[in-house]
N, C-alpha and C positions, 0 to 999 in steps of 0.2 A: 578462524577457520581451522578445523582439525586436519592434520596431515598424518599419513601413515607413519608409524614410529619405527625406528631402525631395530634390526634384530639384535638379540643378545647371545652370548656364548651359550651353547646348548649342544645337544646331540646333532650330528650332521643331518640326519633325516628330518628332524624337527625343524632345523634351520632352513632346510631346502623347502619344506612345505610352507613355512612362514614367509619366506621370500617370494614364493609363487603367489601367496595370498596378497602380499603388498603390491606386486606387479598387477594383479587382477583388479585390485581396489583402485589403483592409480588409473587403470584403463576404463574404469567405470563398470566393471563386471562384478557387481557387489555380491550377488548370490554365489557366484563361483568362488569369490574370495573367501566368503564365509566357510565354504566347504574346506578350503585349504587351511584356514586357521583352525578349524575343528581337527583336521588331520594333524597339524603341528601340536595341538594340545593333547591329542591322543597319545602322541609319542613323548611329549614332555609337558605334563600338566602344570608345571611350575614356570613355564616360559611367560614371564610377565608381559612382554611386549606383544605376544600373540593374544593374550587376553585384552590388552588395550586396543589393539587393532580390530579385534572381533567386536569390541564395543563400538568403535567408530563405524564399522560396516553395518551393524544392527541399527544404529541411529539413523543412518542413511535410508534404511527401509522403514523407519518409523516405529521400530520395536524398542521403545524407549526404556521400559522397565528392565528388559533383558540387557540392553546396552549399559544401563547404570550398574547392574550387578556385575557385568564383566569389568567395568572400570574399577569398581571396588575390589575385585579380585586382583587386578593389576596393582592397585595401590597397596594392598596387603602384602604382596610379594616384593614390592619395590617402593616403599613409602617416601623415599627422598627424590623420586622422579617427578619434577614439577609438571611435566606434560600430562602425566596420568591424572593428576588432580585437576588440571585445566579441562581435559576432555570430560571428566566426570562433571565438572561445573557446567560445561556446555549442554550435557544431557539433562541436568537438573533444570536448566533454564527452560528447555522444551517441555519438561514435565511440570512447569509452573511452580517449581519449588525454589523460589528465588532466594530466600534467606540461606538455604543450604548451599545453593550455587555460589553465592558470594563468599561463603566460608571456604568452599573448595578453591575458589580463585585466590583467596588470601593465603591459603596453604601453599598453593603453587608459587606465589610470589615470595613466600617465606623461604621456600626451598631454593629459589634462584631469583633474588630481588632485582637483578640488573638485566634479566632476559627481556629483550625488546619485544619479541612476539607476544610473550605473556602479558606484558603491560598494555600492548595495543589491543589485544583481545579483551582485556579487562576494561579498557576504555569503552569499547563497543558495547559490552555488557552493561556498563553504567548508563550509557545512552538509552539502550533498549529498556532499562528499568526506570527511565525518566529521571535519573539522578544526573541532570544535564550539566549543572555547574561543575561537578566533579569530573564528568566526562570531558567537558571543554578544557578544563585545566590540564588534565593528563594528556589530551591530544596536543595541546600547545607545547607541553614539555617534549613530547615525542617529535614534533616538527622542528624543534630547536636542535634535536639530535640528528634528524634527517630532513634538512630544509628542502622544501619543494617536493617532498614525496607525494606522489599523485593520490594514492589511496587514503593516506592520512589526511591530506588537504580536503579530499572529498568528504570524508566522514566528519571533519571539523566543520565543513560548510553546512551539512545537514543538521549538526548539533546547534550551530548558531541560528539557523532558520527556525528550529523548534523552540529555541529560547526566545524567539521574537526579535533577535538582532538581525533584521532582514538585510540591511545594507551591507554589513560585514559578510553575511551569508551569501548574498548574491555575488559578491566579488569572488569569493572562494569557489562558488558553484561553477564558475567558468572552467575549472580544472577538469570537468566531466569529459571533455573531448579527448583528454589524454588517457582515459581509462580504457583498458583492453576490451572491456565488455560493452563499451559505447561505440556507436557507429562513428566513423571518421568525420571530422568537421568538414563541411563543404567548402570548396574553393572554386570560384568561377573566374575564368580568364577575362570575362567581359564586364564584371561588376564586383566591387569590393563588399566586404562585410560591413553592415551598418552598425555604428557604435554610438549613434545619437547626433550625427552631423545634421546640418540644415538639409531638409528634404523637400523644400517648397518646389512644387511642380515636378517632383521626382516620383518614380515608381519603385516600391520595395516588395521583393519576394519574401513573404513570411511563410515559414514551413514548420510543420509539426515535427517533434523529435521523440515524443514519448507516447503515453497512452491517451485514450479518449478523455479521461478526466483532466489531465494536465492541459490538453488542447482546449477544452471548454473553459478551464480556469483562465488561461491566458488570452482567450478571445477578447477579453475586456480591454486589451491594449490596442486593438485595431482602430477603434474610433479615435484614440489618442494620436495615432500616426496620421490619420486624416486631419485632425485638428492642427497638426504641424504643416499641413499643406501637401502631405504625401498621398499617393494612391497605393493600394495594396493588391498584389496577386497572392491569394492564399492557397497554399498547398496542404491538403489534409485528406484523411480517409473519406471515401465517398459517402459513408453513413452520416457524415456531418455536413455535407454540402447544402442540403435544403435548409437545415437549421441555421447555418451561418449566412445564407444567401441575402438576408436583409440587413446585415451589419453595415453600418455606415463606413465607407472608405474602400470596401472591396469592389474591385472592378472586374476581377476574373477569379475563377476557382480552378484548381488543378489537382490531380491525383499524384501520389508518390510514384516516381519513375517516369512521369510524363515529361517530355522535353518542353521547357518553358523558356521563352525569350522575351525581350522587351522590358527589362527592368534595370534600374540603375544601382540598386543595393539589394543585398539579401541578408536575412537574419533568422536564426532559429527562435521559436516562440518562447522558450524558457529563458532566453536572454533579455526579453522585453522588460520584466520587472526591474532588472538592473539598469537598463537604459533610461527608464522613467523614474529611477531613484525611489523605488517603493519602500516605504517604511510602514509600521503598523498604523500610523496616523494618516497615511497618504495612499491607502489601497483604493484604486478606482472601482467604481461599481461595475457589475456585469453589463454587457451591452444589451440594449433592447432586442430580444430574440422573438422570433415567431410572430411577426406582424400579421401574417395571414396563415393561420394554422390550417393544416390539411384536414380534409373531412375524415371523420372517424370511419373505420370499416363498419359494416353492418353488425358483425359479430361483437366488436368493441362496444358499439352503441347498445346492443341488447344486454350485454353483461353489465354495463354501467347502470342501465335502467333497473336492473334487479336490486341494486343497492340504493335506489333513489331516496328512500325514507331513512336511510342509515348514514352513519359516518363512514364515508368511503375511504378506505386506507390501503394504499399500495405498499407492497412489501418486496424486499430483495434480501436474500440470505447469503448470497455468494457473489464474489466478483469473478474475474477471469481465473478459471481453475489452472491455467498454465502458468500463472504468476506465482513465483516461489513463496511469497509471503501471504498468499491467499488463505492458506490453512489457518493462519493466526487470526485473520480478521473475519473469516466466514464462520457461520454457525450452521447447525443442523436445522432443517426446516421445522422440525417438531417444536423448537423453542417458540415459534410464532403461534402455534395452535391455541394456547391459552388466551391469546388476544382475540381469537375468533369467538370465544365464549363471552367476551365483554358485551353486555346488552347494547343493541342498536349500533353494532359495528359490522361492516362487511369488508373482508380482506380481499384484495386483488393482487395477484402475482404479476410483477413486472420482470420476473427473472427470464433471462435469455441463456441459451446454450445447454450444456449437458444437464445442468441442475433442474431444468424444467420438469424432468420426469420425476423429481422428488415428490411432487404433489400426489401423483397416483401411488407412488411407492409407499407413502405413509398413510394412505387412505383419506387424504384431505380434500378430495374432489367434492365440490359443493361448499365446503368451508372456505376454501380459497379459490376464487374464480380466476382463470388463467387469461390474462391480457397479453402475456409475453409472445405467444404465437402470432398475434396480430401486428406486432411492432417490427417494422423492417428497417427503420433508420431512426435517428435521434429526433428528427422533426415529428415523426408520428408518436414517438414516446412523449415528447413535450406536449403534444395535443392531448394525449390521454392524461398526463399529469395535471393539466389545466382543469380536468373534470373531477379530479380527486380532491378530497379535503386534507389529506395528510399522506406522507410517505414515511414509513418506518423501515430502516434498512441498515445492514452492515456496509461499511465503506466501499464504494465503487463509483464508476462514472455517473450512474444515475443520480447520486447525491450531488454532484457538481451541476448536473442539468437542472435538477429540482431547485437548487439554490439559485441558479442563474435566472430562472423565470419566476422566482418568488413563491414557489410552491412550498408550504410548510413541510419541513423534512426533519425527522429525528434520526441522527446519524449515530449508530452504536459502535463504540470504539474500544479496541483492545488496548492494554497497556503497551506503550511504545508505538502508538499509531503514527500515521504519516505526519511529517513535520508540519504540514499545513494547519493542523489542528492544535498546534502549540501544546500546552499541558494545563490541566486543572480547569480551564475555562469551560463553561457550558454553552457559550455562544461562539460564533466564528466571525472575525472581522472581514472575511472574504465573502460571506453569504449572510445577509440579514435575516433570512427566513429559516436558517438552520439552527437547530438545537443539538447539543452534543451530550450523549449519555456514555459515560466512561466506566470501564472496569475499575473497581476499587483496588483490585490486586490481580496479578496475572491469572488468566483462565476463569475468572469469576464472572461468567455470563448470568448466573442465577440472580445476582443482585441487580444487574442491568435490566433484565426482563421483568423482575418484580417491580422496579421503579417505573418502567414503561407501562405496565398494566395499570398501575395506580394513576399515572398521568393520563392514560387513554380514557379512563372513566371520567376524569375531569374534562377532557376535551369533548366528550359526548354531551356533558351537561352544558358546556359553554355554547356548543352549537344549538342546543335546544333553546337556550336563552337568547340566541341571536348575536352573541359576541363571537364574530367569526370574520377573518381568521384571528386567532389570538397571537400575542407577541411571542417571538421565538424565545425570549428570556422569561417566560411565564414561570413564576416561582413555584417550586414544589412544596 
């Protein structure tokens, strides 16, 4: 994480403007901070730390090329300052110039090889670049220097999970409750946290703790609780209630904030993989969902009928836009338009939220038929997925849903994707109907969509020949 850098000796007026900029930046007033840094540099154009902090501020606004140039100016004025090199590296990572970024990190460590923060940030960069063994080794060294450090333990957990060392990862994953950004772990006076004790004849309150995708992912553990003789009260967002209503073992559904009583134990959903000792060879299958699919809306039925003679392909190009990492995993809708030109293919948008308007904005009405406005909860989305031949999408909750109900789904992944997808694999041990298409290098969506287009033509031919659905591991 970049932090505003301390002022250097300079003229008093330049220093005062620089300090004001730092205070504004810390307060989150980025645009005002930029004005102050500009004023400082007007008074003293050789104030290196003002250039560096201006670069940090510009990066926060997504003005990456300008940010990189400011970092380079700071480095030219003060080449032995390791933090200037590190901030430059951070910017290069976002510009998908990974090799140059790691050269910048190496220079930062050359300037100050024992600096803990620099080594920690370097470890995170290694992980994001999927150099996981190197990242894990460095994080282990850092933990020896700071045993029990919450953030380092958390990052080590994510690294182990992505490496496929699930059992070690789940153990370290429990540190999440100590992170300031995480909601406080629940404590009930009337019932203890469940850690795997005998629950025969007992009721367990299972509650969600993260997004829709993780909740769908971990719903597979609810029948396992029932198999141990337990009953489940499931607390989750209302958009999931109908979808989960037929899962074996659920006796009641509740919403977040609702007062719930009558349970003997409670447990957060993301702790269930640890309790059930989940490794790569022991991942349970998703629960049978949607025994009784809701009726499609008249509009959905009409739109689906338009593609009846074609390969019906649902698409999603963005997850939750409020999620900080969404910019990395999402793509512009126009990347999907060449797929609409593949003969005998009809694209359907499953997109929800602000990005629904992208269809009209890029002139794709007719090419992409909008199912999103007809979908009010995940049960309705699942019913539509059952009518599609394939879903092609960037990673979000719909990928978990499609995988859970066995709908063929091609999940398009950026470098440093969610730990769930491990690395290098084209399949997912969590979802048998999911196929993974990975960026060969950061920012390279061109290669991904080129491969998808070629595979889509094969899919059309397979459907025509009656081979449907095809295996998720279909060779390219």
